[in-house]
All heavy atoms as an XYZ file, in Angstrom:
886
protein
N     -13.528      2.008      6.532
C     -13.305      0.697      5.774
C     -12.070      0.891      4.831
O     -11.925      1.936      4.188
C     -14.556      0.385      4.991
C     -14.523     -0.933      4.344
S     -16.094     -1.307      3.652
C     -15.736     -2.485      2.461
N     -11.250     -0.051      4.844
C     -10.068     -0.074      4.058
C     -10.407      0.000      2.626
O     -11.289     -0.752      2.180
C      -9.150     -1.212      4.420
N      -9.633      0.653      1.907
C      -9.736      0.698      0.335
C      -9.046     -0.572     -0.233
O      -7.882     -0.796      0.225
C      -9.224      2.016     -0.225
C      -9.996      3.184      0.230
C      -9.384      4.512     -0.224
C     -10.228      5.600      0.257
N      -9.701      6.892      0.016
N      -9.644     -1.204     -1.045
C      -9.067     -2.362     -1.763
C      -9.255     -2.272     -3.261
O     -10.169     -1.619     -3.802
C      -9.657     -3.720     -1.194
O     -11.093     -3.690     -1.474
C      -9.495     -3.835      0.298
N      -8.496     -3.107     -3.955
C      -8.653     -3.394     -5.318
C      -8.990     -4.856     -5.469
O      -8.096     -5.633     -4.905
C      -7.422     -2.941     -6.192
C      -7.251     -1.460     -6.135
C      -7.545     -3.442     -7.673
C      -5.980     -0.912     -6.874
N      -9.949     -5.232     -6.085
C     -10.295     -6.639     -6.369
C     -10.332     -7.061     -7.742
O     -10.858     -6.281     -8.632
C     -11.675     -6.905     -5.627
C     -11.717     -6.644     -4.245
O     -11.010     -7.168     -3.434
N     -12.360     -5.507     -3.843
N      -9.815     -8.172     -8.102
C      -9.894     -8.687     -9.478
C      -9.660    -10.229     -9.363
O      -9.377    -10.779     -8.327
C      -8.848     -8.032    -10.395
C      -7.425     -8.210     -9.962
C      -6.657     -9.276    -10.324
C      -6.814     -7.207     -9.101
C      -5.338     -9.397     -9.846
C      -5.547     -7.349     -8.599
C      -4.808     -8.439     -9.051
N      -9.941    -10.872    -10.509
C      -9.534    -12.344    -10.644
C      -8.585    -12.469    -11.769
O      -8.720    -11.814    -12.860
C     -10.837    -13.028    -10.946
C     -10.785    -14.510    -10.935
C     -12.022    -15.259    -10.969
O     -12.966    -14.982    -10.153
O     -12.202    -16.012    -11.949
N      -7.570    -13.268    -11.554
C      -6.546    -13.566    -12.611
C      -6.363    -15.018    -12.660
O      -6.069    -15.717    -11.753
C      -5.277    -12.878    -12.206
C      -4.164    -13.017    -13.180
C      -4.165    -12.358    -14.431
C      -3.079    -13.926    -12.957
C      -3.232    -12.484    -15.386
C      -2.078    -14.007    -13.867
C      -2.133    -13.375    -15.091
N      -6.650    -15.566    -13.879
C      -6.536    -17.059    -14.090
C      -7.288    -17.880    -13.044
O      -6.828    -18.877    -12.522
C      -5.064    -17.497    -14.146
C      -4.253    -16.862    -15.291
C      -2.909    -17.505    -15.414
C      -2.198    -16.887    -16.619
N      -0.832    -17.446    -16.781
N      -8.522    -17.342    -12.784
C      -9.387    -18.069    -11.805
C      -9.143    -17.898    -10.355
O      -9.872    -18.444     -9.606
N      -8.115    -17.027    -10.051
C      -7.758    -16.872     -8.673
C      -8.228    -15.413     -8.324
O      -7.908    -14.525     -8.890
C      -6.326    -17.022     -8.404
C      -5.943    -16.671     -6.948
C      -5.720    -18.421     -8.776
N      -9.028    -15.301     -7.215
C      -9.462    -13.929     -6.722
C      -8.335    -13.273     -6.003
O      -7.641    -13.967     -5.170
C     -10.644    -14.213     -5.891
C     -10.476    -15.603     -5.398
C      -9.731    -16.349     -6.423
N      -8.141    -11.973     -6.154
C      -7.188    -11.204     -5.498
C      -7.756    -10.063     -4.783
O      -8.636     -9.390     -5.415
C      -6.031    -10.790     -6.418
C      -5.173    -11.900     -6.931
C      -5.514    -12.513     -8.128
C      -4.084    -12.323     -6.185
C      -4.653    -13.550     -8.511
C      -3.240    -13.340     -6.622
C      -3.616    -14.008     -7.798
O      -2.780    -15.001     -8.277
N      -7.364     -9.627     -3.623
C      -7.685     -8.440     -2.961
C      -6.362     -7.718     -2.567
O      -5.622     -8.194     -1.848
C      -8.543     -8.735     -1.663
O      -9.692     -9.416     -2.022
C      -8.896     -7.482     -0.966
N      -6.275     -6.591     -3.201
C      -4.977     -5.755     -2.920
C      -5.421     -4.710     -1.892
O      -6.377     -4.121     -1.971
C      -4.503     -5.044     -4.180
C      -4.170     -6.048     -5.377
C      -3.487     -5.239     -6.508
C      -3.319     -7.201     -4.954
N      -4.468     -4.584     -0.901
C      -4.715     -3.544      0.152
C      -3.353     -3.259      0.799
O      -2.496     -4.141      0.708
C      -5.635     -4.274      1.184
C      -5.986     -3.363      2.412
C      -6.882     -4.074      3.368
O      -7.275     -5.292      3.276
O      -7.255     -3.371      4.381
N      -3.289     -2.142      1.405
C      -2.202     -1.793      2.178
C      -2.602     -1.746      3.741
O      -3.661     -1.198      4.072
C      -1.589     -0.452      1.826
C      -0.938     -0.510      0.482
C      -1.616     -0.027     -0.666
C       0.327     -1.047      0.354
C      -1.043     -0.033     -1.902
C       0.958     -1.144     -0.892
C       0.264     -0.567     -2.018
N      -1.700     -2.160      4.580
C      -1.915     -2.085      5.993
C      -0.671     -1.553      6.591
O       0.306     -1.383      5.803
C      -2.150     -3.542      6.628
O      -0.975     -4.277      6.439
C      -3.361     -4.166      6.033
N      -0.722     -1.079      7.825
C       0.533     -0.599      8.463
C       1.643     -1.620      8.428
O       2.710     -1.299      8.117
C       0.217     -0.182      9.877
C      -0.552      1.150      9.971
C      -0.876      1.445     11.453
N       0.281      1.624     12.279
C       0.236      1.876     13.641
N      -0.952      2.055     14.184
N       1.325      2.111     14.284
N       1.263     -2.896      8.617
C       2.282     -3.916      8.549
C       2.883     -4.069      7.143
O       4.081     -4.155      7.005
C       1.655     -5.268      9.016
C       2.696     -6.372      9.161
C       3.691     -6.047     10.248
C       4.593     -7.244     10.485
N       5.717     -6.823     11.310
N       2.053     -4.078      6.094
C       2.622     -4.249      4.833
C       3.427     -3.073      4.366
O       4.504     -3.192      3.631
C       1.467     -4.567      3.766
O       0.603     -3.376      3.612
N       3.111     -1.832      4.818
C       3.854     -0.673      4.506
C       5.160     -0.796      5.260
O       6.283     -0.419      4.653
C       3.053      0.589      4.866
C       1.898      0.849      3.918
C       4.037      1.811      4.832
C       0.999      1.924      4.217
N       5.190     -1.220      6.511
C       6.398     -1.359      7.280
C       7.386     -2.355      6.535
O       8.499     -2.139      6.427
C       6.025     -1.984      8.664
C       7.267     -2.118      9.555
C       6.865     -2.767     10.828
O       5.743     -2.503     11.385
O       7.640     -3.472     11.430
N       6.765     -3.514      6.039
C       7.647     -4.449      5.245
C       8.278     -3.748      4.113
O       9.433     -3.884      3.720
C       6.828     -5.618      4.812
C       6.441     -6.481      6.136
C       7.653     -6.460      3.828
C       5.346     -7.499      5.874
N       7.501     -2.939      3.370
C       7.921     -2.306      2.150
C       9.075     -1.250      2.445
O      10.073     -1.171      1.822
C       6.793     -1.592      1.341
C       5.755     -2.537      0.831
S       4.284     -1.643      0.205
C       4.970     -0.705     -1.138
N       8.867     -0.460      3.526
C       9.833      0.446      3.951
C      11.107     -0.200      4.358
O      12.142      0.265      4.002
C       9.339      1.377      5.060
C       8.143      2.379      4.635
C       7.636      3.074      5.750
O       7.882      2.772      6.975
O       6.869      4.016      5.442
N      11.037     -1.329      5.026
C      12.214     -2.041      5.442
C      12.962     -2.612      4.247
O      14.166     -2.744      4.270
C      11.887     -3.263      6.362
C      11.509     -2.802      7.732
C      11.311     -3.907      8.645
N      10.981     -3.367      9.915
C      10.657     -4.096     10.991
N      10.641     -5.438     10.841
N      10.344     -3.609     12.157
N      12.268     -2.816      3.138
C      12.933     -3.305      1.936
C      13.425     -2.107      1.027
O      13.947     -2.278     -0.015
C      11.830     -4.037      1.034
C      11.499     -5.339      1.649
C      10.471     -6.026      0.778
N      10.062     -7.313      1.410
C       9.124     -8.116      1.006
N       8.440     -7.704     -0.128
N       8.790     -9.163      1.555
N      13.260     -0.831      1.492
C      13.778      0.297      0.876
C      12.755      1.052      0.024
O      13.192      2.076     -0.679
N      11.483      0.719      0.024
C      10.522      1.394     -0.673
C      10.275      2.799     -0.181
O      10.194      3.039      1.007
C       9.184      0.701     -0.704
C       8.102      1.330     -1.524
C       8.024      1.163     -2.898
C       7.203      2.101     -0.980
C       7.068      1.736     -3.679
C       6.194      2.850     -1.683
C       6.138      2.510     -3.080
N      10.181      3.834     -1.070
C       9.950      5.112     -0.728
C       8.774      5.673     -1.733
O       9.064      5.802     -2.930
C      11.108      6.087     -0.824
C      12.222      5.779      0.154
C      13.395      6.698     -0.152
C      14.508      6.314      0.846
N      15.651      7.181      0.551
N       7.648      6.009     -1.200
C       6.577      6.486     -2.061
C       6.889      7.774     -2.763
O       6.516      8.005     -3.888
C       5.290      6.723     -1.291
C       4.048      6.791     -2.209
C       5.324      7.743     -0.313
C       3.590      5.672     -2.971
N       7.819      8.560     -2.162
C       8.356      9.807     -2.692
C       9.095      9.624     -3.993
O       9.216     10.588     -4.850
C       9.152     10.595     -1.676
O      10.296      9.895     -1.411
N       9.547      8.326     -4.271
C      10.309      8.058     -5.518
C       9.432      7.858     -6.647
O       9.868      7.671     -7.823
C      11.119      6.803     -5.286
C      12.348      7.030     -4.419
O      12.726      8.165     -4.192
O      12.907      6.040     -3.944
N       8.064      7.911     -6.450
C       7.188      7.544     -7.538
C       7.296      8.499     -8.701
O       7.191      8.044     -9.851
C       5.668      7.576     -7.039
C       4.651      6.945     -7.919
C       5.003      5.473     -8.242
C       3.315      6.872     -7.197
N       7.487      9.783     -8.430
C       7.645     10.725     -9.487
C       8.970     10.613    -10.242
O       9.075     10.839    -11.380
C       7.301     12.188     -9.045
C       5.906     12.428     -8.890
C       5.572     13.934     -8.640
O       6.279     14.711     -9.249
O       4.715     14.184     -7.794
N      10.083     10.471     -9.466
C      11.447     10.493    -10.014
C      11.753      9.105    -10.555
O      12.686      9.082    -11.452
C      12.355     10.945     -8.955
C      12.251     12.437     -8.574
C      13.208     12.889     -7.505
O      14.315     12.234     -7.489
O      12.936     13.766     -6.818
N      11.316      8.049     -9.962
C      11.707      6.799    -10.416
C      10.479      5.846    -10.689
O      10.352      4.823    -10.084
C      12.558      6.085     -9.355
C      13.838      6.833     -9.056
C      14.525      6.241     -7.855
C      15.712      7.009     -7.455
N      16.334      6.453     -6.290
N       9.636      6.223    -11.673
C       8.367      5.488    -11.853
C       8.515      4.088    -12.389
O       7.759      3.150    -12.003
C       7.576      6.286    -12.803
C       8.646      7.144    -13.585
C       9.723      7.352    -12.550
N       9.628      3.818    -13.083
C       9.770      2.530    -13.643
C      10.058      1.416    -12.630
O       9.683      0.349    -12.797
C      10.893      2.533    -14.714
C      11.203      1.099    -15.229
C      10.490      3.449    -15.886
N      10.690      1.833    -11.545
C      10.964      0.837    -10.445
C       9.862      1.009     -9.410
O       9.495      0.032     -8.706
C      12.355      1.030     -9.924
O      12.545      2.407     -9.473
C      13.449      0.684    -10.837
N       9.461      2.215     -9.087
C       8.588      2.434     -7.861
C       7.139      2.004     -8.204
O       6.494      1.446     -7.328
C       8.629      3.933     -7.535
O       9.996      4.311     -7.373
C       7.876      4.138     -6.253
N       6.584      2.188     -9.327
C       5.215      1.807     -9.660
C       5.042      0.283     -9.515
O       4.115     -0.164     -8.721
C       4.788      2.432    -10.992
C       3.394      2.144    -11.345
C       2.461      1.725    -10.463
C       2.959      2.238    -12.688
C       1.060      1.528    -10.828
C       1.635      1.989    -13.049
C       0.677      1.578    -12.149
N       5.824     -0.485    -10.160
C       5.822     -1.941    -10.021
C       5.986     -2.410     -8.514
O       5.363     -3.314     -8.081
C       6.825     -2.532    -10.878
C       7.064     -1.511    -11.928
C       6.840     -0.145    -11.206
N       6.855     -1.749     -7.831
C       7.045     -2.150     -6.396
C       5.847     -1.770     -5.587
O       5.478     -2.444     -4.573
C       8.355     -1.391     -5.856
N       5.206     -0.656     -5.818
C       4.019     -0.253     -5.134
C       2.920     -1.266     -5.394
O       2.232     -1.705     -4.402
C       3.655      1.160     -5.628
C       2.247      1.708     -5.025
C       2.432      1.961     -3.512
C       1.896      3.006     -5.750
N       2.701     -1.614     -6.630
C       1.832     -2.743     -6.983
C       2.072     -4.025     -6.289
O       1.198     -4.635     -5.675
C       1.778     -2.918     -8.557
C       0.850     -3.928     -9.047
C      -0.466     -3.717     -9.032
C       1.220     -5.139     -9.465
C      -1.545     -4.588     -9.381
C       0.312     -6.132     -9.845
C      -1.041     -5.838     -9.783
N       3.277     -4.444     -6.299
C       3.706     -5.682     -5.568
C       3.431     -5.644     -4.155
O       3.008     -6.530     -3.504
C       5.119     -5.990     -5.904
N       3.701     -4.477     -3.499
C       3.481     -4.227     -2.110
C       2.047     -4.400     -1.777
O       1.709     -4.777     -0.648
N       1.122     -4.086     -2.657
C      -0.298     -4.288     -2.340
C      -0.702     -5.661     -2.147
O      -1.787     -5.962     -1.607
C      -1.058     -3.604     -3.373
N       0.132     -6.650     -2.561
C      -0.145     -8.027     -2.374
C       0.197     -8.585     -1.009
O      -0.250     -9.621     -0.555
C       0.695     -8.873     -3.356
C       0.051     -8.947     -4.783
C       0.253     -7.797     -5.609
C      -0.663     -9.955     -5.208
C      -0.272     -7.811     -6.853
C      -1.203     -9.865     -6.544
C      -0.986     -8.896     -7.318
N       1.009     -7.810     -0.267
C       1.542     -8.263      1.094
C       0.505     -8.515      2.141
O       0.501     -9.393      2.974
C       2.536     -7.328      1.628
C       3.881     -7.293      0.763
C       4.780     -6.092      1.346
C       4.614     -8.540      0.737
N      -0.562     -7.770      2.115
C      -1.593     -7.828      3.124
C      -2.353     -9.110      3.079
O      -2.694     -9.805      4.116
C      -2.618     -6.618      3.076
N      -2.679     -9.685      1.830
C      -3.539    -10.866      1.685
C      -2.910    -11.962      0.809
O      -3.488    -13.051      0.811
C      -4.787    -10.445      1.051
C      -5.648     -9.460      1.862
N      -6.180     -9.727      2.946
C      -5.845     -8.074      1.631
C      -6.769     -8.623      3.498
N      -6.651     -7.670      2.695
N      -1.877    -11.666      0.072
C      -1.253    -12.640     -0.786
C       0.272    -12.578     -0.775
O       0.856    -12.530     -1.782
C      -1.776    -12.342     -2.262
C      -3.297    -12.207     -2.385
N      -4.041    -13.203     -2.353
C      -3.971    -11.057     -2.444
C      -5.346    -12.836     -2.429
N      -5.347    -11.444     -2.616
N       0.826    -12.629      0.422
C       2.245    -12.449      0.504
C       3.077    -13.569     -0.114
O       4.276    -13.392     -0.303
C       2.700    -12.154      1.999
C       2.467    -13.333      2.938
C       2.803    -12.873      4.276
C       2.409    -13.942      5.284
N       2.648    -13.470      6.671
N       2.440    -14.758     -0.345
C       3.221    -15.873     -0.918
C       3.133    -15.981     -2.399
O       3.534    -16.950     -3.005
C       2.763    -17.133     -0.248
C       3.129    -17.128      1.228
C       2.068    -17.109      2.243
C       4.436    -17.108      1.694
C       2.378    -17.121      3.596
C       4.735    -17.041      3.093
C       3.689    -17.010      3.976
N       2.468    -14.948     -3.096
C       2.355    -15.044     -4.512
C       3.703    -14.701     -5.128
O       4.374    -13.718     -4.705
C       1.383    -13.983     -5.040
C       1.343    -13.856     -6.558
C      -0.062    -14.342     -4.519
N       4.131    -15.491     -6.040
C       5.562    -15.380     -6.589
C       5.601    -14.029     -7.381
O       4.660    -13.593     -8.089
C       5.809    -16.539     -7.530
C       5.968    -17.794     -6.758
C       6.309    -19.005     -7.740
C       6.385    -20.276     -6.858
N       6.690    -21.402     -7.686
N       6.857    -13.418     -7.362
C       7.025    -12.191     -8.101
C       6.800    -12.312     -9.612
O       6.260    -11.308    -10.137
C       8.591    -11.930     -7.835
C       8.871    -12.597     -6.487
C       7.958    -13.800     -6.516
N       7.007    -13.475    -10.178
C       6.678    -13.687    -11.584
C       5.166    -13.529    -11.820
O       4.791    -13.000    -12.921
C       7.244    -15.037    -12.084
C       8.667    -15.290    -11.935
C       9.133    -15.667    -10.477
O       8.313    -16.188     -9.735
O      10.271    -15.389    -10.093
N       4.388    -14.024    -10.951
C       2.939    -13.976    -11.105
C       2.517    -12.572    -11.010
O       1.698    -12.031    -11.740
C       2.218    -14.885    -10.116
C       0.626    -14.713    -10.191
C       2.516    -16.286    -10.333
N       3.036    -11.809     -9.992
C       2.721    -10.392     -9.800
C       3.113     -9.558    -11.031
O       2.335     -8.730    -11.533
C       3.304     -9.815     -8.501
C       2.768    -10.477     -7.284
C       3.245     -8.365     -8.477
C       3.517    -10.245     -5.983
N       4.253     -9.881    -11.586
C       4.694     -9.241    -12.777
C       3.724     -9.540    -13.973
O       3.452     -8.606    -14.844
C       6.119     -9.575    -13.210
C       7.153     -9.030    -12.272
O       6.858     -8.090    -11.453
O       8.297     -9.595    -12.231
N       3.319    -10.749    -14.074
C       2.424    -11.106    -15.189
C       1.086    -10.391    -15.043
O       0.492     -9.876    -16.032
C       2.180    -12.652    -15.124
C       1.333    -13.101    -16.360
C       1.216    -14.640    -16.330
O       1.725    -15.279    -15.388
O       0.441    -15.077    -17.210
N       0.526    -10.291    -13.813
C      -0.664     -9.605    -13.588
C      -0.489     -8.077    -13.843
O      -1.345     -7.543    -14.501
C      -1.068     -9.807    -11.990
C      -1.497    -11.263    -11.820
C      -2.249     -8.832    -11.745
C      -1.700    -11.490    -10.255
N       0.593     -7.554    -13.428
C       0.919     -6.123    -13.691
C       0.862     -5.822    -15.200
O       0.305     -4.845    -15.645
C       2.194     -5.676    -13.035
C       2.518     -4.231    -13.211
C       1.904     -3.266    -12.473
C       3.472     -3.845    -14.140
C       2.138     -1.984    -12.561
C       3.760     -2.541    -14.320
C       3.070     -1.510    -13.533
N       1.547     -6.667    -15.944
C       1.666     -6.494    -17.384
C       0.252     -6.594    -18.094
O       0.012     -5.871    -19.091
C       2.634     -7.503    -17.996
C       4.025     -7.178    -17.784
C       5.005     -8.045    -18.723
N       4.642     -9.459    -18.598
C       5.190    -10.314    -17.659
N       6.016     -9.906    -16.724
N       4.868    -11.581    -17.683
N      -0.659     -7.362    -17.528
C      -1.997     -7.499    -18.159
C      -2.960     -6.496    -17.768
O      -4.117     -6.465    -18.250
C      -2.417     -8.951    -17.840
O      -2.780     -9.110    -16.505
N      -2.733     -5.667    -16.772
C      -3.680     -4.691    -16.368
C      -3.840     -3.471    -17.347
O      -2.960     -3.019    -17.940
C      -3.187     -4.059    -14.937
C      -3.301     -5.060    -13.768
C      -2.620     -4.433    -12.575
C      -4.741     -5.463    -13.497
N      -5.069     -3.102    -17.389
C      -5.488     -1.965    -18.235
C      -5.512     -0.658    -17.266
O      -5.519     -0.833    -16.107
C      -6.890     -2.106    -18.829
C      -7.036     -3.211    -19.768
C      -8.380     -3.130    -20.399
C      -9.162     -4.418    -20.354
N     -10.497     -4.271    -20.867
N      -5.466      0.470    -17.926
C      -5.638      1.773    -17.173
C      -4.653      1.967    -16.046
O      -4.923      2.345    -14.930
C      -7.055      1.858    -16.614
C      -8.198      1.766    -17.703
O      -7.905      2.367    -18.765
N      -9.164      1.054    -17.361
N      -3.380      1.707    -16.350
C      -2.289      1.892    -15.336
C      -2.156      3.218    -14.910
O      -1.758      3.479    -13.773
C      -0.979      1.295    -15.869
C      -0.909     -0.194    -16.022
C       0.384     -0.689    -16.444
C       0.441     -2.222    -16.533
N      -0.084     -2.707    -17.869
N      -2.474      4.274    -15.681
C      -2.342      5.615    -15.352
C      -3.367      5.960    -14.158
O      -3.007      6.651    -13.304
C      -2.617      6.582    -16.482
C      -3.889      6.303    -17.330
O      -4.420      5.172    -17.139
O      -4.436      7.288    -17.900
N      -4.500      5.286    -14.187
C      -5.490      5.395    -13.051
C      -5.097      4.612    -11.903
O      -5.228      4.964    -10.724
C      -6.860      5.077    -13.495
O      -7.214      5.926    -14.629
C      -7.880      5.292    -12.440
N      -4.577      3.413    -12.204
C      -4.154      2.488    -11.167
C      -3.100      3.075    -10.201
O      -3.228      2.943     -9.002
C      -3.671      1.175    -11.722
C      -3.125      0.142    -10.821
C      -4.307     -0.390     -9.920
C      -2.429     -1.022    -11.617
N      -2.177      3.690    -10.742
C      -1.055      4.280     -9.890
C      -1.634      5.197     -8.840
O      -1.247      5.239     -7.731
C       0.059      4.876    -10.766
C      -0.428      6.203    -11.411
C       1.249      5.210     -9.874
N      -2.599      6.067     -9.204
C      -3.185      7.001     -8.406
C      -3.978      6.276     -7.313
O      -3.918      6.744     -6.126
N      -4.709      5.276     -7.644
C      -5.497      4.516     -6.685
C      -4.595      3.842     -5.639
O      -4.832      3.836     -4.429
C      -6.457      3.536     -7.408
C      -7.534      4.214     -8.138
C      -8.513      4.988     -7.337
C      -9.540      5.551     -8.152
N     -10.417      6.496     -7.394
N      -3.459      3.276     -6.193
C      -2.542      2.566     -5.313
C      -1.942      3.532     -4.225
O      -1.800      3.257     -3.101
C      -1.541      1.800     -5.980
C      -1.937      0.633     -6.834
C      -0.846      0.056     -7.745
C      -2.298     -0.446     -5.791
N      -1.549      4.707     -4.748
C      -1.008      5.745     -3.910
C      -1.981      6.173     -2.811
O      -1.583      6.339     -1.643
C      -0.501      6.942     -4.780
N      -3.253      6.341     -3.288
C      -4.282      6.653     -2.286
C      -4.444      5.623     -1.237
O      -4.581      5.843     -0.016
C      -5.598      6.878     -2.982
C      -6.758      7.350     -2.241
C      -8.001      7.591     -3.117
O      -7.887      7.944     -4.314
O      -9.120      7.423     -2.535
N      -4.478      4.312     -1.688
C      -4.529      3.192     -0.734
C      -3.416      3.124      0.182
O      -3.554      2.875      1.379
C      -4.682      1.847     -1.500
C      -5.927      1.654     -2.283
S      -5.976      0.341     -3.457
C      -5.286     -0.992     -2.525
N      -2.193      3.371     -0.354
C      -0.974      3.281      0.476
C      -1.029      4.397      1.570
O      -0.501      4.201      2.683
C       0.181      3.671     -0.460
C       1.579      3.607      0.204
C       2.336      2.355      0.255
C       2.167      4.743      0.799
C       3.556      2.381      0.850
C       3.433      4.643      1.377
C       4.123      3.503      1.365
O       5.354      3.411      2.033
N      -1.551      5.513      1.232
C      -1.622      6.698      2.162
C      -2.664      6.484      3.320
O      -2.557      7.054      4.433
C      -1.945      8.000      1.442
C      -1.487      9.148      2.228
O      -0.512      9.206      2.793
N      -2.286     10.250      1.992
N      -3.646      5.682      3.023
C      -4.775      5.436      4.024
C      -4.295      4.980      5.368
O      -4.659      5.636      6.446
C      -5.777      4.531      3.467
C      -7.042      4.432      4.343
C      -8.074      3.642      3.659
O      -7.937      2.372      3.637
O      -9.122      4.072      3.295
N      -3.492      3.926      5.552
C      -3.082      3.466      6.869
C      -2.174      4.486      7.529
O      -2.149      4.635      8.688
C      -2.269      2.168      6.564
C      -2.741      1.815      5.199
C      -3.053      3.007      4.441
N      -1.438      5.266      6.800
C      -0.534      6.318      7.354
C      -1.384      7.369      7.961
O      -1.215      7.845      9.138
C       0.370      6.932      6.347
C       1.358      5.792      5.787
C       1.120      8.070      6.909
C       2.076      6.106      4.636
N      -2.513      7.825      7.353
C      -3.364      8.864      7.807
C      -4.137      8.262      9.005
O      -4.382      9.037      9.993
C      -4.345      9.255      6.702
C      -3.789     10.060      5.559
C      -4.916     10.248      4.509
C      -3.172     11.348      6.019
N      -4.518      7.040      8.996
C      -5.226      6.430     10.162
C      -4.388      6.372     11.365
O      -4.803      6.569     12.513
C      -5.710      5.058      9.739
N      -3.056      6.117     11.167
C      -2.081      6.129     12.288
C      -2.022      7.466     12.912
O      -1.849      7.571     14.134
C      -0.738      5.634     11.796
C       0.434      5.551     12.824
S       1.905      5.066     12.168
C       2.436      6.399     11.146
N      -2.190      8.508     12.157
C      -1.887      9.914     12.704
C      -3.252     10.474     13.279
O      -3.183     11.623     13.769
C      -1.372     10.748     11.561
C      -0.042     10.355     10.961
S       1.229     10.140     12.256
C       1.535     11.829     12.596
N      -4.332      9.846     13.075
C      -5.634     10.326     13.530
C      -5.578     10.554     15.113
O      -4.915      9.711     15.807
C      -6.806      9.297     13.247
C      -7.331      9.505     11.920
O      -6.980     10.487     11.235
O      -8.076      8.592     11.472
N      -6.230     11.586     15.497
C      -6.385     11.832     16.859
C      -7.417     10.833     17.535
O      -8.418     10.577     16.862
C      -6.890     13.270     17.252
C      -5.749     14.336     16.803
C      -4.590     14.301     17.787
O      -4.859     14.072     19.008
O      -3.565     14.565     17.287
N      -7.297     10.493     18.777
C      -8.210      9.588     19.354
C      -9.617     10.318     19.494
O      -9.643     11.484     19.663
C      -7.643      9.291     20.780
C      -6.210      9.664     20.740
C      -6.047     10.660     19.608
N     -10.660      9.545     19.311
C     -12.029     10.187     19.382
C     -12.392     10.525     20.809
O     -12.993     11.578     20.966
C     -13.032      9.167     18.739
C     -12.813      9.040     17.253
C     -13.897      8.147     16.694
O     -15.056      8.024     17.250
O     -13.684      7.690     15.561
N     -12.032      9.779     21.735
C     -12.395     10.071     23.081
C     -11.195     10.702     23.865
O     -10.053     10.243     23.662
C     -12.821      8.833     23.862
C     -14.082      8.167     23.349
C     -14.374      6.842     23.966
O     -13.871      6.647     25.085
O     -15.260      6.136     23.449
N     -11.408     11.696     24.705
C     -10.282     12.342     25.385
C      -9.919     11.559     26.653
O      -8.818     11.679     27.146
C     -10.589     13.761     25.741
O     -11.725     13.897     26.457
N     -10.917     10.837     27.297
C     -10.670     10.168     28.563
C      -9.721      9.054     28.276
O      -9.883      8.203     27.423
C     -11.932      9.703     29.161
C     -11.782      9.096     30.523
C     -13.139      8.725     31.114
O     -14.104      9.455     30.864
O     -13.187      7.701     31.834
N      -8.561      9.002     29.164
C      -7.653      7.910     29.067
C      -6.526      8.119     28.096
O      -5.628      7.332     27.949
N      -6.622      9.131     27.227
C      -5.606      9.412     26.313
C      -4.548     10.316     26.906
O      -4.800     11.119     27.734
C      -6.206     10.039     24.979
C      -7.124      9.080     24.272
O      -6.905      7.893     24.226
N      -8.253      9.699     23.826
N      -3.268     10.176     26.401
C      -2.175     10.754     27.012
C      -1.857     12.198     26.301
O      -1.945     12.269     25.074
C      -0.900      9.978     26.847
C      -1.000      8.685     27.478
C       0.347      7.941     27.220
C      -1.053      8.905     29.095
N      -1.681     13.149     27.107
C      -1.195     14.469     26.620
C       0.406     14.368     26.770
O       0.954     13.614     27.554
C      -1.632     15.627     27.435
C      -3.161     15.959     27.076
O      -3.425     15.842     25.874
O      -3.833     16.359     27.961
N       1.060     15.212     26.053
C       2.549     15.230     26.137
C       3.053     16.650     26.076
O       2.328     17.531     25.616
C       3.150     14.259     25.078
C       2.989     14.744     23.696
C       1.801     14.490     22.964
C       3.658     15.641     22.856
N       1.922     15.092     21.670
C       3.080     15.827     21.635
C       4.856     16.315     23.189
C       3.490     16.581     20.662
C       5.405     17.077     22.074
C       4.685     17.238     20.900
N       4.244     16.908     26.555
C       4.808     18.215     26.534
C       6.312     18.099     26.305
O       6.874     17.108     26.395
N       6.917     19.234     26.143
C       8.396     19.361     26.055
C       8.981     20.092     27.172
O       8.307     20.776     27.881
C       8.816     20.018     24.630
O       8.335     21.371     24.688
C       8.212     19.305     23.570
N      10.296     20.027     27.322
C      10.978     20.665     28.414
C      11.693     21.928     28.011
O      12.413     22.586     28.683
C      11.976     19.777     29.112
O      12.959     19.308     28.176
N      11.500     22.200     26.809
C      12.119     23.498     26.179
C      11.151     24.503     25.750
O      10.099     24.514     25.407
C      13.129     23.164     25.059
C      12.552     22.676     23.745
C      12.269     23.516     22.779
C      12.202     21.403     23.434
N      11.714     22.765     21.681
C      11.694     21.449     22.143
C      12.262     20.190     23.997
C      11.199     20.368     21.412
C      11.854     19.027     23.327
C      11.316     19.196     22.065
């Protein structure tokens, strides 16, 4: 089951989640999770905003910024968002459960 963050802001319910598609969009826009430690001022808000793409892609950046500014416990939030971001990547790399019909591969060198 996908990990999500749920809250209500000004009477509107939000579900934040990362999917392979939302991560792909973020990467195409130049997002790099590895920048989180070196560039936290730009990367943390971008990570937060990216979590809206799966279910709330039409929320205006100004609203996302307002929500971000009003959140408590941002030090815990950043870790949870990073964990959520990593989940679809790990799922993509999982080995198939059944061996029948799955492809093996090899190299010529």
